[in-house]
HTML snippet that shows the backbone in 3Dmol.js (N, CA, C, O; Angstrom):
<script src="https://3Dmol.org/build/3Dmol-min.js"></script>
<div id="view" style="width:600px;height:400px;position:relative"></div>
<script>
const pdb = `
ATOM      1  N   MET A   1      25.424   4.045   7.816  1.00  0.00           N
ATOM      2  CA  MET A   1      24.570   3.526   6.780  1.00  0.00           C
ATOM      3  C   MET A   1      23.788   2.336   7.331  1.00  0.00           C
ATOM      4  O   MET A   1      24.361   1.455   7.973  1.00  0.00           O
ATOM      5  N   ARG A   2      22.489   2.313   7.080  1.00  0.00           N
ATOM      6  CA  ARG A   2      21.627   1.246   7.577  1.00  0.00           C
ATOM      7  C   ARG A   2      21.020   0.470   6.405  1.00  0.00           C
ATOM      8  O   ARG A   2      20.511   1.060   5.452  1.00  0.00           O
ATOM      9  N   LEU A   3      21.081  -0.848   6.493  1.00  0.00           N
ATOM     10  CA  LEU A   3      20.435  -1.735   5.526  1.00  0.00           C
ATOM     11  C   LEU A   3      19.021  -2.049   5.985  1.00  0.00           C
ATOM     12  O   LEU A   3      18.771  -2.263   7.171  1.00  0.00           O
ATOM     13  N   GLU A   4      18.103  -2.074   5.032  1.00  0.00           N
ATOM     14  CA  GLU A   4      16.733  -2.480   5.326  1.00  0.00           C
ATOM     15  C   GLU A   4      16.278  -3.471   4.269  1.00  0.00           C
ATOM     16  O   GLU A   4      16.655  -3.378   3.101  1.00  0.00           O
ATOM     17  N   LEU A   5      15.463  -4.416   4.701  1.00  0.00           N
ATOM     18  CA  LEU A   5      14.964  -5.477   3.826  1.00  0.00           C
ATOM     19  C   LEU A   5      13.449  -5.539   3.907  1.00  0.00           C
ATOM     20  O   LEU A   5      12.878  -5.606   4.996  1.00  0.00           O
ATOM     21  N   ASP A   6      12.805  -5.518   2.750  1.00  0.00           N
ATOM     22  CA  ASP A   6      11.369  -5.743   2.658  1.00  0.00           C
ATOM     23  C   ASP A   6      11.178  -7.234   2.373  1.00  0.00           C
ATOM     24  O   ASP A   6      11.263  -7.673   1.226  1.00  0.00           O
ATOM     25  N   GLN A   7      10.924  -7.994   3.418  1.00  0.00           N
ATOM     26  CA  GLN A   7      10.793  -9.449   3.298  1.00  0.00           C
ATOM     27  C   GLN A   7       9.726  -9.856   2.288  1.00  0.00           C
ATOM     28  O   GLN A   7       9.883 -10.854   1.584  1.00  0.00           O
ATOM     29  N   ASP A   8       8.643  -9.089   2.215  1.00  0.00           N
ATOM     30  CA  ASP A   8       7.550  -9.423   1.297  1.00  0.00           C
ATOM     31  C   ASP A   8       7.944  -9.251  -0.168  1.00  0.00           C
ATOM     32  O   ASP A   8       7.417  -9.939  -1.042  1.00  0.00           O
ATOM     33  N   ALA A   9       8.870  -8.334  -0.433  1.00  0.00           N
ATOM     34  CA  ALA A   9       9.283  -8.076  -1.812  1.00  0.00           C
ATOM     35  C   ALA A   9      10.346  -9.054  -2.304  1.00  0.00           C
ATOM     36  O   ALA A   9      10.460  -9.285  -3.507  1.00  0.00           O
ATOM     37  N   CYS A  10      11.121  -9.630  -1.392  1.00  0.00           N
ATOM     38  CA  CYS A  10      12.209 -10.528  -1.774  1.00  0.00           C
ATOM     39  C   CYS A  10      11.658 -11.790  -2.436  1.00  0.00           C
ATOM     40  O   CYS A  10      10.742 -12.433  -1.925  1.00  0.00           O
ATOM     41  N   GLN A  11      12.244 -12.127  -3.589  1.00  0.00           N
ATOM     42  CA  GLN A  11      11.837 -13.325  -4.323  1.00  0.00           C
ATOM     43  C   GLN A  11      12.911 -14.411  -4.319  1.00  0.00           C
ATOM     44  O   GLN A  11      12.729 -15.466  -4.926  1.00  0.00           O
ATOM     45  N   GLY A  12      14.026 -14.157  -3.639  1.00  0.00           N
ATOM     46  CA  GLY A  12      15.058 -15.180  -3.500  1.00  0.00           C
ATOM     47  C   GLY A  12      15.970 -15.350  -4.689  1.00  0.00           C
ATOM     48  O   GLY A  12      16.449 -16.457  -4.938  1.00  0.00           O
ATOM     49  N   HIS A  13      16.227 -14.285  -5.434  1.00  0.00           N
ATOM     50  CA  HIS A  13      17.147 -14.381  -6.577  1.00  0.00           C
ATOM     51  C   HIS A  13      18.579 -14.670  -6.138  1.00  0.00           C
ATOM     52  O   HIS A  13      19.341 -15.285  -6.885  1.00  0.00           O
ATOM     53  N   GLY A  14      18.952 -14.237  -4.942  1.00  0.00           N
ATOM     54  CA  GLY A  14      20.259 -14.569  -4.376  1.00  0.00           C
ATOM     55  C   GLY A  14      21.410 -13.683  -4.799  1.00  0.00           C
ATOM     56  O   GLY A  14      22.555 -13.960  -4.440  1.00  0.00           O
ATOM     57  N   ARG A  15      21.150 -12.644  -5.539  1.00  0.00           N
ATOM     58  CA  ARG A  15      22.244 -11.771  -5.981  1.00  0.00           C
ATOM     59  C   ARG A  15      22.907 -11.077  -4.807  1.00  0.00           C
ATOM     60  O   ARG A  15      24.128 -10.917  -4.789  1.00  0.00           O
ATOM     61  N   CYS A  16      22.125 -10.668  -3.834  1.00  0.00           N
ATOM     62  CA  CYS A  16      22.680  -9.935  -2.687  1.00  0.00           C
ATOM     63  C   CYS A  16      23.701 -10.782  -1.938  1.00  0.00           C
ATOM     64  O   CYS A  16      24.820 -10.328  -1.699  1.00  0.00           O
ATOM     65  N   TYR A  17      23.340 -11.987  -1.571  1.00  0.00           N
ATOM     66  CA  TYR A  17      24.284 -12.799  -0.798  1.00  0.00           C
ATOM     67  C   TYR A  17      25.382 -13.403  -1.649  1.00  0.00           C
ATOM     68  O   TYR A  17      26.409 -13.821  -1.115  1.00  0.00           O
ATOM     69  N   ALA A  18      25.195 -13.462  -2.957  1.00  0.00           N
ATOM     70  CA  ALA A  18      26.290 -13.870  -3.836  1.00  0.00           C
ATOM     71  C   ALA A  18      27.343 -12.768  -3.936  1.00  0.00           C
ATOM     72  O   ALA A  18      28.539 -13.048  -4.008  1.00  0.00           O
ATOM     73  N   LEU A  19      26.889 -11.520  -3.941  1.00  0.00           N
ATOM     74  CA  LEU A  19      27.794 -10.382  -4.077  1.00  0.00           C
ATOM     75  C   LEU A  19      28.398  -9.929  -2.752  1.00  0.00           C
ATOM     76  O   LEU A  19      29.530  -9.447  -2.721  1.00  0.00           O
ATOM     77  N   ALA A  20      27.661 -10.078  -1.671  1.00  0.00           N
ATOM     78  CA  ALA A  20      28.128  -9.570  -0.373  1.00  0.00           C
ATOM     79  C   ALA A  20      27.770 -10.538   0.750  1.00  0.00           C
ATOM     80  O   ALA A  20      26.919 -10.228   1.584  1.00  0.00           O
ATOM     81  N   PRO A  21      28.408 -11.703   0.782  1.00  0.00           N
ATOM     82  CA  PRO A  21      28.071 -12.711   1.795  1.00  0.00           C
ATOM     83  C   PRO A  21      28.396 -12.274   3.220  1.00  0.00           C
ATOM     84  O   PRO A  21      27.927 -12.890   4.177  1.00  0.00           O
ATOM     85  N   GLU A  22      29.186 -11.227   3.368  1.00  0.00           N
ATOM     86  CA  GLU A  22      29.484 -10.714   4.696  1.00  0.00           C
ATOM     87  C   GLU A  22      28.326  -9.869   5.253  1.00  0.00           C
ATOM     88  O   GLU A  22      28.317  -9.532   6.437  1.00  0.00           O
ATOM     89  N   LEU A  23      27.355  -9.531   4.398  1.00  0.00           N
ATOM     90  CA  LEU A  23      26.213  -8.708   4.816  1.00  0.00           C
ATOM     91  C   LEU A  23      24.868  -9.422   4.717  1.00  0.00           C
ATOM     92  O   LEU A  23      23.939  -9.124   5.467  1.00  0.00           O
ATOM     93  N   PHE A  24      24.776 -10.367   3.783  1.00  0.00           N
ATOM     94  CA  PHE A  24      23.510 -11.049   3.497  1.00  0.00           C
ATOM     95  C   PHE A  24      23.716 -12.560   3.493  1.00  0.00           C
ATOM     96  O   PHE A  24      24.806 -13.050   3.198  1.00  0.00           O
ATOM     97  N   GLU A  25      22.657 -13.286   3.822  1.00  0.00           N
ATOM     98  CA  GLU A  25      22.665 -14.741   3.692  1.00  0.00           C
ATOM     99  C   GLU A  25      21.283 -15.196   3.265  1.00  0.00           C
ATOM    100  O   GLU A  25      20.331 -14.415   3.262  1.00  0.00           O
ATOM    101  N   ALA A  26      21.185 -16.460   2.905  1.00  0.00           N
ATOM    102  CA  ALA A  26      19.901 -17.037   2.505  1.00  0.00           C
ATOM    103  C   ALA A  26      19.206 -17.631   3.716  1.00  0.00           C
ATOM    104  O   ALA A  26      19.844 -18.214   4.592  1.00  0.00           O
ATOM    105  N   ASP A  27      17.882 -17.473   3.753  1.00  0.00           N
ATOM    106  CA  ASP A  27      17.114 -18.169   4.782  1.00  0.00           C
ATOM    107  C   ASP A  27      16.767 -19.568   4.276  1.00  0.00           C
ATOM    108  O   ASP A  27      17.277 -19.985   3.237  1.00  0.00           O
ATOM    109  N   GLU A  28      15.928 -20.285   4.973  1.00  0.00           N
ATOM    110  CA  GLU A  28      15.612 -21.664   4.601  1.00  0.00           C
ATOM    111  C   GLU A  28      14.874 -21.780   3.268  1.00  0.00           C
ATOM    112  O   GLU A  28      14.832 -22.860   2.679  1.00  0.00           O
ATOM    113  N   ARG A  29      14.286 -20.670   2.784  1.00  0.00           N
ATOM    114  CA  ARG A  29      13.598 -20.673   1.489  1.00  0.00           C
ATOM    115  C   ARG A  29      14.437 -20.072   0.374  1.00  0.00           C
ATOM    116  O   ARG A  29      13.992 -19.993  -0.771  1.00  0.00           O
ATOM    117  N   GLY A  30      15.663 -19.645   0.711  1.00  0.00           N
ATOM    118  CA  GLY A  30      16.530 -19.017  -0.277  1.00  0.00           C
ATOM    119  C   GLY A  30      16.345 -17.521  -0.387  1.00  0.00           C
ATOM    120  O   GLY A  30      16.940 -16.881  -1.254  1.00  0.00           O
ATOM    121  N   HIS A  31      15.520 -16.953   0.488  1.00  0.00           N
ATOM    122  CA  HIS A  31      15.307 -15.507   0.492  1.00  0.00           C
ATOM    123  C   HIS A  31      16.370 -14.831   1.353  1.00  0.00           C
ATOM    124  O   HIS A  31      17.013 -15.467   2.188  1.00  0.00           O
ATOM    125  N   CYS A  32      16.536 -13.551   1.135  1.00  0.00           N
ATOM    126  CA  CYS A  32      17.569 -12.789   1.830  1.00  0.00           C
ATOM    127  C   CYS A  32      17.297 -12.680   3.328  1.00  0.00           C
ATOM    128  O   CYS A  32      16.158 -12.554   3.777  1.00  0.00           O
ATOM    129  N   ARG A  33      18.384 -12.736   4.068  1.00  0.00           N
ATOM    130  CA  ARG A  33      18.373 -12.443   5.502  1.00  0.00           C
ATOM    131  C   ARG A  33      19.555 -11.522   5.754  1.00  0.00           C
ATOM    132  O   ARG A  33      20.672 -11.801   5.319  1.00  0.00           O
ATOM    133  N   LEU A  34      19.306 -10.422   6.457  1.00  0.00           N
ATOM    134  CA  LEU A  34      20.386  -9.495   6.792  1.00  0.00           C
ATOM    135  C   LEU A  34      21.219 -10.069   7.926  1.00  0.00           C
ATOM    136  O   LEU A  34      20.679 -10.548   8.923  1.00  0.00           O
ATOM    137  N   LEU A  35      22.511 -10.018   7.773  1.00  0.00           N
ATOM    138  CA  LEU A  35      23.411 -10.436   8.850  1.00  0.00           C
ATOM    139  C   LEU A  35      23.645  -9.298   9.834  1.00  0.00           C
ATOM    140  O   LEU A  35      23.906  -9.527  11.015  1.00  0.00           O
ATOM    141  N   ILE A  36      23.549  -8.070   9.334  1.00  0.00           N
ATOM    142  CA  ILE A  36      23.716  -6.879  10.166  1.00  0.00           C
ATOM    143  C   ILE A  36      22.781  -5.785   9.656  1.00  0.00           C
ATOM    144  O   ILE A  36      22.376  -5.801   8.494  1.00  0.00           O
ATOM    145  N   ASP A  37      22.441  -4.841  10.521  1.00  0.00           N
ATOM    146  CA  ASP A  37      21.624  -3.699  10.108  1.00  0.00           C
ATOM    147  C   ASP A  37      22.489  -2.495   9.759  1.00  0.00           C
ATOM    148  O   ASP A  37      22.229  -1.790   8.783  1.00  0.00           O
ATOM    149  N   LEU A  38      23.518  -2.271  10.568  1.00  0.00           N
ATOM    150  CA  LEU A  38      24.406  -1.132  10.340  1.00  0.00           C
ATOM    151  C   LEU A  38      25.648  -1.597   9.586  1.00  0.00           C
ATOM    152  O   LEU A  38      26.353  -2.507  10.022  1.00  0.00           O
ATOM    153  N   VAL A  39      25.898  -0.963   8.460  1.00  0.00           N
ATOM    154  CA  VAL A  39      27.024  -1.346   7.601  1.00  0.00           C
ATOM    155  C   VAL A  39      28.326  -0.829   8.211  1.00  0.00           C
ATOM    156  O   VAL A  39      28.469   0.375   8.423  1.00  0.00           O
ATOM    157  N   PRO A  40      29.267  -1.711   8.492  1.00  0.00           N
ATOM    158  CA  PRO A  40      30.547  -1.276   9.051  1.00  0.00           C
ATOM    159  C   PRO A  40      31.406  -0.543   8.020  1.00  0.00           C
ATOM    160  O   PRO A  40      31.250  -0.723   6.812  1.00  0.00           O
ATOM    161  N   ASP A  41      32.311   0.282   8.528  1.00  0.00           N
ATOM    162  CA  ASP A  41      33.262   0.966   7.649  1.00  0.00           C
ATOM    163  C   ASP A  41      33.983  -0.066   6.787  1.00  0.00           C
ATOM    164  O   ASP A  41      34.386  -1.130   7.258  1.00  0.00           O
ATOM    165  N   GLY A  42      34.131   0.279   5.522  1.00  0.00           N
ATOM    166  CA  GLY A  42      34.830  -0.596   4.594  1.00  0.00           C
ATOM    167  C   GLY A  42      33.921  -1.523   3.808  1.00  0.00           C
ATOM    168  O   GLY A  42      34.354  -2.120   2.822  1.00  0.00           O
ATOM    169  N   LEU A  43      32.653  -1.658   4.229  1.00  0.00           N
ATOM    170  CA  LEU A  43      31.730  -2.551   3.515  1.00  0.00           C
ATOM    171  C   LEU A  43      30.616  -1.784   2.792  1.00  0.00           C
ATOM    172  O   LEU A  43      29.649  -2.383   2.323  1.00  0.00           O
ATOM    173  N   GLU A  44      30.758  -0.464   2.707  1.00  0.00           N
ATOM    174  CA  GLU A  44      29.736   0.344   2.051  1.00  0.00           C
ATOM    175  C   GLU A  44      29.559  -0.043   0.583  1.00  0.00           C
ATOM    176  O   GLU A  44      28.433  -0.114   0.090  1.00  0.00           O
ATOM    177  N   SER A  45      30.648  -0.288  -0.103  1.00  0.00           N
ATOM    178  CA  SER A  45      30.584  -0.661  -1.517  1.00  0.00           C
ATOM    179  C   SER A  45      29.884  -2.009  -1.700  1.00  0.00           C
ATOM    180  O   SER A  45      29.083  -2.172  -2.620  1.00  0.00           O
ATOM    181  N   SER A  46      30.181  -2.962  -0.838  1.00  0.00           N
ATOM    182  CA  SER A  46      29.520  -4.272  -0.901  1.00  0.00           C
ATOM    183  C   SER A  46      28.026  -4.131  -0.645  1.00  0.00           C
ATOM    184  O   SER A  46      27.215  -4.785  -1.301  1.00  0.00           O
ATOM    185  N   ALA A  47      27.664  -3.285   0.301  1.00  0.00           N
ATOM    186  CA  ALA A  47      26.249  -3.063   0.599  1.00  0.00           C
ATOM    187  C   ALA A  47      25.536  -2.465  -0.611  1.00  0.00           C
ATOM    188  O   ALA A  47      24.433  -2.886  -0.962  1.00  0.00           O
ATOM    189  N   ARG A  48      26.169  -1.487  -1.239  1.00  0.00           N
ATOM    190  CA  ARG A  48      25.570  -0.871  -2.431  1.00  0.00           C
ATOM    191  C   ARG A  48      25.431  -1.887  -3.560  1.00  0.00           C
ATOM    192  O   ARG A  48      24.422  -1.892  -4.266  1.00  0.00           O
ATOM    193  N   ASP A  49      26.427  -2.739  -3.736  1.00  0.00           N
ATOM    194  CA  ASP A  49      26.349  -3.775  -4.775  1.00  0.00           C
ATOM    195  C   ASP A  49      25.148  -4.688  -4.542  1.00  0.00           C
ATOM    196  O   ASP A  49      24.398  -4.984  -5.472  1.00  0.00           O
ATOM    197  N   GLY A  50      24.970  -5.130  -3.309  1.00  0.00           N
ATOM    198  CA  GLY A  50      23.832  -5.991  -2.995  1.00  0.00           C
ATOM    199  C   GLY A  50      22.508  -5.301  -3.231  1.00  0.00           C
ATOM    200  O   GLY A  50      21.595  -5.878  -3.821  1.00  0.00           O
ATOM    201  N   VAL A  51      22.402  -4.067  -2.770  1.00  0.00           N
ATOM    202  CA  VAL A  51      21.159  -3.296  -2.928  1.00  0.00           C
ATOM    203  C   VAL A  51      20.888  -3.016  -4.401  1.00  0.00           C
ATOM    204  O   VAL A  51      19.770  -3.218  -4.874  1.00  0.00           O
ATOM    205  N   ASP A  52      21.893  -2.557  -5.125  1.00  0.00           N
ATOM    206  CA  ASP A  52      21.722  -2.182  -6.530  1.00  0.00           C
ATOM    207  C   ASP A  52      21.398  -3.364  -7.436  1.00  0.00           C
ATOM    208  O   ASP A  52      20.823  -3.175  -8.508  1.00  0.00           O
ATOM    209  N   ASN A  53      21.754  -4.572  -7.028  1.00  0.00           N
ATOM    210  CA  ASN A  53      21.527  -5.747  -7.865  1.00  0.00           C
ATOM    211  C   ASN A  53      20.278  -6.533  -7.500  1.00  0.00           C
ATOM    212  O   ASN A  53      20.027  -7.591  -8.077  1.00  0.00           O
ATOM    213  N   CYS A  54      19.502  -6.042  -6.567  1.00  0.00           N
ATOM    214  CA  CYS A  54      18.246  -6.713  -6.222  1.00  0.00           C
ATOM    215  C   CYS A  54      17.185  -6.352  -7.258  1.00  0.00           C
ATOM    216  O   CYS A  54      16.771  -5.195  -7.329  1.00  0.00           O
ATOM    217  N   PRO A  55      16.734  -7.320  -8.067  1.00  0.00           N
ATOM    218  CA  PRO A  55      15.759  -7.017  -9.116  1.00  0.00           C
ATOM    219  C   PRO A  55      14.389  -6.624  -8.560  1.00  0.00           C
ATOM    220  O   PRO A  55      13.603  -5.977  -9.253  1.00  0.00           O
ATOM    221  N   GLU A  56      14.104  -7.003  -7.337  1.00  0.00           N
ATOM    222  CA  GLU A  56      12.801  -6.681  -6.737  1.00  0.00           C
ATOM    223  C   GLU A  56      12.835  -5.393  -5.925  1.00  0.00           C
ATOM    224  O   GLU A  56      11.800  -4.929  -5.445  1.00  0.00           O
ATOM    225  N   ARG A  57      14.042  -4.807  -5.770  1.00  0.00           N
ATOM    226  CA  ARG A  57      14.232  -3.605  -4.948  1.00  0.00           C
ATOM    227  C   ARG A  57      13.770  -3.838  -3.512  1.00  0.00           C
ATOM    228  O   ARG A  57      13.183  -2.959  -2.880  1.00  0.00           O
ATOM    229  N   ALA A  58      14.043  -5.027  -3.018  1.00  0.00           N
ATOM    230  CA  ALA A  58      13.668  -5.395  -1.657  1.00  0.00           C
ATOM    231  C   ALA A  58      14.643  -4.840  -0.628  1.00  0.00           C
ATOM    232  O   ALA A  58      14.340  -4.807   0.565  1.00  0.00           O
ATOM    233  N   LEU A  59      15.806  -4.406  -1.085  1.00  0.00           N
ATOM    234  CA  LEU A  59      16.838  -3.879  -0.180  1.00  0.00           C
ATOM    235  C   LEU A  59      16.995  -2.384  -0.385  1.00  0.00           C
ATOM    236  O   LEU A  59      16.928  -1.888  -1.510  1.00  0.00           O
ATOM    237  N   THR A  60      17.204  -1.669   0.718  1.00  0.00           N
ATOM    238  CA  THR A  60      17.465  -0.237   0.652  1.00  0.00           C
ATOM    239  C   THR A  60      18.563   0.120   1.639  1.00  0.00           C
ATOM    240  O   THR A  60      18.802  -0.592   2.614  1.00  0.00           O
ATOM    241  N   LEU A  61      19.223   1.234   1.365  1.00  0.00           N
ATOM    242  CA  LEU A  61      20.239   1.794   2.246  1.00  0.00           C
ATOM    243  C   LEU A  61      19.781   3.187   2.656  1.00  0.00           C
ATOM    244  O   LEU A  61      19.249   3.942   1.843  1.00  0.00           O
ATOM    245  N   SER A  62      19.993   3.513   3.912  1.00  0.00           N
ATOM    246  CA  SER A  62      19.705   4.862   4.392  1.00  0.00           C
ATOM    247  C   SER A  62      20.865   5.344   5.242  1.00  0.00           C
ATOM    248  O   SER A  62      21.616   4.541   5.795  1.00  0.00           O
ATOM    249  N   ASP A  63      21.008   6.647   5.342  1.00  0.00           N
ATOM    250  CA  ASP A  63      22.105   7.222   6.133  1.00  0.00           C
ATOM    251  C   ASP A  63      21.775   7.314   7.595  1.00  0.00           C
ATOM    252  O   ASP A  63      22.598   7.776   8.386  1.00  0.00           O
TER     253      ASP A  63
END
`;
const viewer = $3Dmol.createViewer("view");
viewer.addModel(pdb, "pdb");
viewer.setStyle({}, {cartoon: {color: "spectrum"}});
viewer.zoomTo();
viewer.render();
</script>
């Protein structure tokens, strides 16, 4: 599973890194920064939570 981030769409709501700090963090403006591109085994649910809770749909998952 691969995480992708549309930097232009992110508005810095912070839900992703609040829900899955092992996958996402805030940059200097409070916008999302991916910590990893490939989701490790066991963190698929956390990745989905972060993606599903992004109000701007700036995050996507692909196989």
